[in-house]
N, C-alpha and C positions, 0 to 999 in steps of 0.2 A: 529746552533749546537743543539738547543733544539729539532728541528724536527728530526735531525739525531739520537739523543738518543731515541726518541719515536719510530721511524721506526725500527732501528736496534735491540733494546731490544725486541720489539714485534715479528719481523720476526726471530730473533735469537732463542727466546724461542720456537716458532712454529717449527723451523728447527730441534730443539732437540727432537721434538716429543711430546711436552707438549700439553695437551688439551687447546683449545682457552681460556677458563675461567682462567686457571692458567697462561697462557701467558699474559693475560691482567693484572693480579696481578703483575707478574714480571715486566711488562712495567711500572706499577704504582710505584713500589719500585724503579726502575731505575730512573724514573723521579724525585721522591722525593729525592733520593740520589744526583742527579745532581743539583737540585735546592738548596739543603742544602750546596753543595760544592761551588756554585757561589754566595750564599747569597740571593737567591730568597725566601728561607724559613729560619727561625731561626735555625732549626736543623732537623735532621731526626727523625720522631716521628711515630712509628708503631701504636700507639693508633689512630692516625688520619686515617690511612688506615683501621683499624678495624671498626671505627665509620662510615666512608664513605661506607664501605661494607654493614653494617647493614642498613644504611639509604637508600642505593640503592634498597633494596628489600622491605623496609617499605613504600610502596606507594599504596594508596587505589585503583586507577584504575587498578593496576596489578592483583587485585582479579578477574578480568574478564578472565584472562588467564586460570586458572584451570577449570573454569566452561565451557568455550567454548571448551576446550579439552575434558571435560567430556561429553558435548553434542555430540561431534563427535564420541566418543566411544559408547554412547547410540544409536546414529543414525545408526551406522553400525551393531551393535549387535541386534538392535530392528527391523531390516528389512526396515528402511526408505530408505537406499541407494539402495537396490535392487528394491524397488517399483519406485523410481525415474528413474532408468535405464529401467524398464518395461514400464513406461509411455512414455519415449523418444522413445523406440523401437516401440511402438504402433503407434506413430504419424509420425515418420520420417524414420523408419527402412526399408520401402519398396522402398525408393529412391535409385538410383545408388550410390554405396558407402555409403549406408544408415547407416551402423553400425558406420561409422566415425562421421556422424551427431548426432547419438545417444550419442557418447562419448562427443561431444562438448556441446550438450544440458544438458546432465547429469552433466558435469563438472561445468557449470554455476550455475545450481540449487544447487548442493552440496557445491559449493563455498560460496553460500549465507546462508549456514547452519553451516558449521564447522569452516571455517577460517584457516584451516591448509593444506598447499600444500601437504605435505608428506602423511598425513592421507587420503586426497581425492584421490591422485594418487594411493596409495596402494589399496584402496577400488575399484576404477574404473578398475585398471589393473587386479586385481584378478577376477572381474566379466566379463570384456569385452575381454581381450586378448585371453583366450581360445576360446571364441565364434568367434572372428575375425579370429583366426588361422584356426579353423574348416571350416569357410566359404571361405577360400582361400586368405585372405588378407596377404600382406607382413608383417611379424612379426615386423621388425624394423620400418616400416612406422607406423604401428598401435601403437607400443610402443611410438614412437615420438609424435604422435598426443595426446595420453593420457597424456604424460608428459607435453606437451604444454598446455593442458587443465587444468591440476592440478595446474599450477602456477597462475591461475586466482584467486585462493582462498585468497592469501594475499592482493588482490586489492579490491575485492568485500566484503562489510561488511557481517558478522562480521569478522574482520581481526586481528589476534593476532599480526602480524607485525605492524599494525597501532597503536595498543595499546602501544607496546613497543616504537615506534617512538614518539607518543604523549606524553608519560611520559618523555622520554629523551629530547625532544625539547620543552616541555611545550606548546603544541599545542592542541586545542580542539579535542578530540577523536570523538565526535559526528560529527563535521564538516568533519573530515577525512573520517569517515564512509560514509557519504552522498555524499561526493565529489568523492568517489571511484566507485560509481555505474556505471556511464556512461563509464569511462575508462575500467572497468572490462568487461562490455558488448561488447565494441569495440574489446577487446582482443579476446573474443569468436567469434565475427563476422569475425575477421581477419583470425583466424585459420580455421573457417568454409569455407571461400572463398578459402583459400589455399588448404584445403582438396578437395574442388570441382575441383580444377585444377589438383592436383596430383592423384585423384581417377579415372580420365579418363584412367590412365595407368593400373589400377587394373582390372584384368580379373576375376571378381567374380559374383556370382549369387545373385541378390537382394532378401531380405526376402519377403515372401508373404504379400500382403496388408491386414491389419487387418480390419475387418468390423467395421462400425461406432458404432454399438451397443457394440461390445467388447472393442473398444477404450474408449468409455464413461465409461464402467464398470471398466476398468483398471485405468482410470484417477480418478474415484470416490474412488477406493481403495487407491490410492496414494495421494489423495487430502490433507490429514492431514500432509503429508510430505511437501507439498507445502505451507501449512499454516504457517510454522515456519519463513521463510524469510519475509513473509508479516507481521507477528506479530512483528518481530524484527525491521524492517525498519519503519513500521508504528508507532510503539511505540516510537521510537526515534524522528521521524519527528514531532509528535504531543506532545512531551515532557512528555509522560506518564512514561518513565523510562530512566535512563542514560545507557551508554554502559555497565557499570559494572553490573547494574541491569538486562540489557538485556541478559547477559551471564547466570545469574541464571535462568531467564525465559526460555532460550533455553535448559538448562540442564534439568529442571523440565518437560518441554513440551516433550522432546525426551524420557525421562524416562516414563512418563505417557502413551504416544502413543505406545511406543514399548512394554510396559508391559501389559497394560490393554485394548488396542484397537487391535493391531496386535498380541499380545500374544507371541511374539518371544523372548522377553527379560525376562529371568527368574531370580528369586530372588537369586539363587545360582551363577549367573554370575556377580552380582554387585560388589563383593569384587575384582574380577580380573580386571574389567573395571575401578573401582575407583583407584586401585593400578597402572594400566597402565597410567591413566591420571596423577596420582600423580608423577610418575617417570619422565614423560615428563615435568611436571610443575617444578620439582626440577632442571632439566637441564636448562630450560629457566630462572628461577629465579636466579640460581647461575651465569649464564652468565650476566644477567642484573646487579646484585650486583657487580660483578667484573668489569664490564664496567663502572659503576658509579664511582669507585675509579679512573680509568684512566681518565674519563671525567672531574672530579674535578681537577686533576693534570694538565690536558691539558689546562684548563682554567687558573689555577694559573701560569703555565709556559708561558702563552700568545701565545700559538701555533696558535689559531684562527687568531690573529692579523698578524702573519707571513704569514699564508695562504691567508688572505685578501690582503696582500701586493703582494704576488706572482700572485694573480688573478686580481690585480688592472687594468692591461691593458684591461681586458674584462668588467670592471664594467660599462662602458658607454653603453653597449649593452646587455640587459637582455637575449635576445634570444641566442646570442653567448655564454654568460656566462653559461646559462642552458645547451647548447649543450656541452660545454667543461666539465662541471661537470658530465653530463650523460655518456659521453664517458669514463671519468675516472672511474666511478662506474662500467660500463660494464667490464672494465679491472680488477678492484679489485674483482668483483664478480666471476671471474674465479678461484680465489685462496682462497677466504674466503666464508664461509657459510652465509646464509641469516641474521640471528640474530646478529652474531658478526660484520658483515659489517654495519648494521644499527646502532649498539651501538658505534662502533669506529668512523664512519664518521659523525654522527649527531652533536656531539659537535664541530667538526672541520668545517663543512660546514654551519651550521645555522648562525653564525655571518656573513658569506659572503652573505647569502641569505637576511638577514635583512638589511645589509648595501646597497645592490643593490636594495632594495625596492621590492623584489619578495614576493608574497603572500606565507606565510609559509605553508598554507593548500595545495595550488597548488603544491608547491615544495615537500611536504610530500607525496602526491599521486604519483607523478612521481618518487620520490626517492624509495618508496616501490615497484612500478612496476619495476624499474630498478634493484633492488635487487632480485626481484622475477625471473626475466629473468636469473640472475646468477645461479638459481637453476637447469637450464638445460644446463649449460656450464661445460665441463670437465676442470680440473680433479676432482673438489670438488663437482660439481652439485649433491645435495642430491636427488632431485626428479629423475634425470637421473639414479642415482645409484639404487633407489628403483624400477623404471620401468624395468631396465635391469635385475635386480634380479628376479622379478616376471615373466618376459618374457623369462628368461634364455638365454639372448643374451649378447654379449660383450658390453662394454661401447662404443667402436668405432662404432659398428653397431647401437646402440641406438642413438648416436650423428648424424650419417648419416641420420637416420630416422627423427630426430627432426629438422634438419637443415632448411627445408623450413618454418616450423612453428616458429623457432627462428627468422628468417628474418622477418616474418610477425609481430611478437611482437615488433621487433626493429622499423619497419615502424610505428606502432601505437605509440610507445614511442616518436619518433622524430616528428610525426605529432602533438602530444600534446605539444611538445617543441615549435614548430612554431605557433601553434594556441591554446594558453592557454584558450581561451574562451570556448573550448570544455569541460573544467573542471569547470571553474569559473561560467559560466552562469547557467548550471543546478544546481550548488550548491546554487546560489542565489534563484532559484526557490524552491529547497528543504527547504531552510531556511525561505521561505515566504517573501523574499525581492525582 
């Protein structure tokens, strides 16, 4: 009955058109009312809801969110994004279907800087879709590739999604960051191979080969953009700074390079960029705070125990259990956005993961990847909406274009389910063990 109250109150509020954050608060109120009715709590107390709401946002690691968002804003406005695309164009643009490979390479590099799927997709789509359209590429296929590349951002560090999951699940964010490197690169390789297959049908003229001297000049101009992921990952591996401190470093680095080296980031742009990052931060933090209310009441209501009981038949087989959970998340991801899915399912599934003896870091990486894939599935897929808006095509056309790459991402996901060593062994190396 408790699960029914949780599900129907949440879905009912969403069906009425409430924003997800408010729906989570309604769900929390409904759970508290039900628990007070059956004696699970002494009484209905709104002060508890208010206190849990405040406590949800009062978390030091969450300070990384605004700074990584700010770094993404500075990166785009300061010309770092364009130079990354130019570098990729210089090295792989001359191959058959070369602009697709440019999109893949640029997506991986930008993912290692901003950590926001929506921001990366918007930046890449604005830069590459007009160029690919002019070169004769199918617009829906191009949009699908860019969308599939954009969702690498939540997996490769720095990842805002991993920060949110780490806080909600009490899992090391540094370990999550380092464990996400190999899976993120594999996602890029998978969509690159898929593009190689589908690009054979594209009747387009390849870009002219860039001379080696010009390649080196373009790479030198963009080398400072490549320095940021090296700085972040290296700093965390060697214990120089924490993920939260890394976010501050990323923001300051992007600001200094964009303003004083490239000269494209002007002082009069700072207010607009900071305001934009602040608005996005407010949305994320409100969601986190509201979800923490529901998470606490989910724990009090003993819902995780009920879920554990439901999944008990699969507990003897970790692989089968992971497969079932991933399949569930894929389905949920079609109806819910990335952050709400992470916040709602984390307190429900983590007790199952711990009881089954699954490594929480390994689960976290696959969980984030799973939710990232949901960003390119209709009807809610945020990244799919962004890319269809930029490309000026319908959601149906965008989904047809993204379908081969969606399948490629699913193949990588379930490959990691059946072979967890792909995640755990590199993590041990990164951690020096």
